[in-house]
Rosetta silent file (secondary structure, phi, psi, omega in degrees, C-alpha in Angstrom):
SEQUENCE: XXXXXXXXXXXXXXXXXXXXXXXXXXXXXXXXXXXXXXXXXXXXXXXXXXXXXXXXXXXXXXXXXXXXXXXXXXXXXXXXXXXXXXX
SCORE:     score description
SCORE:     0.000 S_00000001
   1 L     0.000  134.681  179.480    0.000    0.000    0.000 S_00000001
   2 L   -87.598  132.586 -179.930    1.308    3.417   -0.926 S_00000001
   3 L  -102.221  131.463  174.390    1.311    6.027    1.840 S_00000001
   4 E  -119.027  166.890  179.615    0.746    9.693    1.039 S_00000001
   5 E  -116.226  137.209  170.628    0.784   12.772    3.249 S_00000001
   6 L   -57.300  140.621 -176.554   -1.908   15.439    3.489 S_00000001
   7 H   -56.474  -48.333 -178.072   -0.391   18.556    1.936 S_00000001
   8 H   -66.536  -34.027  178.233   -0.826   20.716    5.050 S_00000001
   9 H   -66.463  -42.250  178.921    0.521   17.932    7.271 S_00000001
  10 H   -63.771  -38.634  177.693    3.618   17.584    5.103 S_00000001
  11 H   -65.157  -42.681  178.501    4.157   21.359    5.266 S_00000001
  12 H   -64.542  -37.637  177.034    3.837   21.334    9.065 S_00000001
  13 H   -59.358  -46.800  178.628    6.311   18.448    9.229 S_00000001
  14 H   -61.271  -41.573 -179.692    8.832   20.509    7.276 S_00000001
  15 H   -69.324  -36.626  176.012    8.320   23.547    9.500 S_00000001
  16 H   -66.157  -40.872  179.633    8.697   21.449   12.664 S_00000001
  17 H   -62.740  -32.271  178.202   11.888   19.894   11.314 S_00000001
  18 H   -61.678  -23.802 -178.818   13.315   23.381   10.736 S_00000001
  19 L   -87.240  -11.275  178.051   13.137   23.867   14.515 S_00000001
  20 L   -80.208  137.724  177.763   15.155   20.693   15.199 S_00000001
  21 L   -51.277  138.811 -172.657   18.909   21.300   15.570 S_00000001
  22 H   -54.288  -35.914 -177.945   20.536   20.822   12.166 S_00000001
  23 H   -74.152  -11.554  177.445   22.729   17.943   13.343 S_00000001
  24 H  -108.623   -7.866 -172.012   19.618   15.989   14.452 S_00000001
  25 H   -59.377  -43.479 -178.233   17.329   16.945   11.586 S_00000001
  26 H   -61.861  -47.296 -179.637   18.093   13.960    9.348 S_00000001
  27 H   -68.060  -36.844  177.612   17.477   11.363   12.044 S_00000001
  28 H   -63.326  -43.694  178.784   14.351   13.221   13.222 S_00000001
  29 H   -59.048  -47.838 -177.703   12.997   13.230    9.665 S_00000001
  30 H   -63.663  -49.902 -175.341   13.654    9.513    9.272 S_00000001
  31 H   -66.924  -45.556 -176.862   12.284    8.399   12.655 S_00000001
  32 H   -69.607  -42.707 -179.591    9.171   10.603   12.679 S_00000001
  33 H   -65.320  -41.723  178.165    8.201    9.930    9.067 S_00000001
  34 H   -63.437  -41.211  179.999    8.630    6.163    9.497 S_00000001
  35 H   -65.223  -45.389 -179.939    6.607    6.217   12.731 S_00000001
  36 H   -60.593  -43.767 -179.910    3.789    8.284   11.177 S_00000001
  37 H   -69.130  -32.291  176.203    3.617    5.955    8.182 S_00000001
  38 H   -66.221  -38.940  177.376    3.682    2.900   10.477 S_00000001
  39 H   -60.948  -47.395 -179.436    0.690    4.302   12.388 S_00000001
  40 H   -60.841  -45.965 -179.725   -1.204    4.786    9.122 S_00000001
  41 H   -62.383  -45.366 -179.280   -0.321    1.281    7.898 S_00000001
  42 H   -59.470  -34.777 -178.404   -1.282   -0.331   11.213 S_00000001
  43 L   -89.905    4.516  176.880   -4.688    1.350   11.045 S_00000001
  44 L    70.881   26.706  179.299   -5.252    0.298    7.428 S_00000001
  45 L  -106.320  175.923 -177.877   -5.256    3.839    6.069 S_00000001
  46 L  -125.514    0.053 -176.889   -3.303    5.372    3.200 S_00000001
  47 E  -134.564  134.470  177.485   -2.758    8.999    4.226 S_00000001
  48 E   -79.701  127.883  178.720   -0.771   10.632    7.029 S_00000001
  49 L  -107.691  174.639  177.747   -2.825   13.224    8.928 S_00000001
  50 H   -58.447  -40.004  179.367   -1.843   15.878   11.454 S_00000001
  51 H   -59.172  -43.344  178.766   -2.776   13.493   14.284 S_00000001
  52 H   -61.704  -41.990  179.041   -0.366   10.875   12.925 S_00000001
  53 H   -61.889  -47.605 -179.887    2.385   13.488   12.702 S_00000001
  54 H   -62.529  -47.690  179.470    1.788   14.666   16.269 S_00000001
  55 H   -59.849  -39.417  179.747    1.616   11.113   17.633 S_00000001
  56 H   -66.819  -42.019  178.195    4.841   10.234   15.794 S_00000001
  57 H   -62.295  -43.749  179.510    6.681   13.278   17.168 S_00000001
  58 H   -65.145  -37.554 -178.598    5.596   12.433   20.718 S_00000001
  59 H   -71.026  -36.890 -172.050    6.594    8.778   20.272 S_00000001
  60 H   -97.607  -12.787  179.606   10.005    9.453   18.726 S_00000001
  61 L   -91.234  127.160  177.768   11.110   12.554   20.659 S_00000001
  62 L   -55.493  142.004 -173.899   12.852   11.830   23.972 S_00000001
  63 H   -52.630  -38.669 -178.946   10.669   12.940   26.897 S_00000001
  64 H   -60.602  -16.573 -179.541   13.189   15.558   28.032 S_00000001
  65 H  -106.755    7.006  179.643   12.614   17.432   24.767 S_00000001
  66 H   -64.880  -35.705  179.728    8.808   17.372   24.823 S_00000001
  67 H   -57.738  -56.981  178.076    8.664   20.882   26.347 S_00000001
  68 H   -61.262  -35.376  179.041   10.493   22.594   23.470 S_00000001
  69 H   -63.722  -43.046  178.573    8.633   20.405   20.962 S_00000001
  70 H   -62.881  -40.930  177.702    5.279   21.506   22.416 S_00000001
  71 H   -60.199  -43.569  178.290    6.398   25.145   22.229 S_00000001
  72 H   -63.650  -41.175  178.426    7.294   24.653   18.565 S_00000001
  73 H   -64.346  -43.042  177.454    3.920   23.019   17.874 S_00000001
  74 H   -57.890  -44.457 -178.031    2.128   25.885   19.632 S_00000001
  75 H   -62.556  -27.986 -179.855    4.063   28.401   17.516 S_00000001
  76 L   -95.034    4.013  178.415    2.901   26.615   14.356 S_00000001
  77 L    76.356   23.715  177.938   -0.736   26.446   15.495 S_00000001
  78 L   -95.401  114.462 -179.283   -0.722   22.690   16.080 S_00000001
  79 L   -91.265   87.891 -177.789   -3.059   21.838   18.978 S_00000001
  80 H   -67.127  -20.486 -179.152   -1.558   18.568   20.193 S_00000001
  81 H   -66.660  -27.408  179.536   -3.998   18.453   23.149 S_00000001
  82 H   -69.132  -12.571  178.819   -6.866   17.580   20.770 S_00000001
  83 H  -105.497   13.921  173.578   -5.013   14.324   20.061 S_00000001
  84 L    93.417    9.148  179.390   -4.746   13.335   23.723 S_00000001
  85 L   -97.486  137.236 -176.258   -1.354   14.797   24.624 S_00000001
  86 L   -71.545  146.638  176.223   -1.058   16.817   27.834 S_00000001
  87 L   -73.596    0.000    0.000   -0.209   20.495   27.748 S_00000001
């Protein structure tokens, strides 16, 4: 099954990655994109949504960095609390 990304979700992914330190950006891109696509595959869907992106970032980002990640999501207008993640 081919996985695609919602256009706005893909744009938000790129903007979030810009906030990741440059030396970690490649690994963050790989881990988060693979996790988001794994979520979609597991649920039998074919498109990555904002929820999948948020869930993947929370799953793949070490807990100690969740604070800055949440700040970055807030700055981009991503309401992660609507997907069950604590403020």
